[in-house]
N, C-alpha and C positions, 0 to 999 in steps of 0.2 A: 423491607423496600427492593422489589424484584429489580436485578441489574440489567442495565439497558446500555446499548451502545449507540453513540454520536454518529450519524450517519457524516458528517464533516469531517474532514480527515487533513491530515499534515503529511507531507511529503518531501522527502530530499532525496541525494544520489551522492555515489563517491562513482569512483572510475568501473568499479566491480557490482555495485548494487544499486538499486534502486528501495528505500525504505517507506513503508508506508504506518500513520499511526492513528489510532482510532481513540478516541476519550472513554471511557465505562465511567457511570458513577460506583460501580463494586464490580469485583470477579466476575465475568460473564460464565460459569462452568459451563453452559451447553454450546459456547461460540463454535462455529462449524466453518473455516478458511479453505477456501477452495480457490488451489492456484494451477491456472492453465497456463499455456505457452500467449495469449492474447486477451485474458480474462483473470481478473479477481475477485471472488463472491465472498463476501461478507454474511453469515445467518447467525441468528440468534433463535439455536433450537430449529426449527421450520420457518419461521419468518428470516425472509431476505432483506438486510440493512441498506445493502449495498453492491451493486456489480459494476466493476471497471473494466469498460475497454481501453487495453493498455496502447499507447500509442508506439511502442517500439516492442520487440517479443524476450522475454525472459527464459529461464531454465528451470520450469518446474521442478526436477530432479534437485537441483542444488539451492532452490529457495526454502523458505521456513517461516513458522510466525511464531510467536510466543502469547500467549497471554496472559497478564499480571494485573494487578490488584486492581488498577485505576486505569491501564489502557493496553490495548491491542496493538502488537507490533509485529508489521510483516517484511519481509527481507527477502524482494526479488533479486536472484543471480541475474546478470544482463547475459541475455544470449550472445553480444557483442559487446566485448569489454573495452572497456576506454570510450564508449559512445554516451555523449552528452544526450541523455532525455530531454528536450524542449519543454515538452510538457508529460504528464502521467499516464490522463486520459487522451484516448486518441478521439480529436474534433476538438479541444480544448484549448483557449488561447495563450499561448506561450508568449513569455517574455524573456530577454536576453538582460541579462545584470551587466552592468561595465561599473569597474569599481576606476577609480581615480588613483593617477600614478604621482608621485609625489613630484 
């Protein structure tokens, strides 16, 4: 079975980083992740799987990624720490989640 990357992704953030996770069916040895200030591009070999135009700027030199057996995790360092990214992708619809106070 040829390893594949699902183009759908999950993301979450903390005060200093935003994290993107792509699921795979096996370790993708030829995964190529390009992290730029305003874009993240995910490729398998020469095939582009996903290109995300970021809603906020990241610091590519402090960002990283890891290819694991069943997923690819991208760690984007926020250019402006403590900034809450309402969405990952530019133009995405963001929602602000509220928590109930007891």
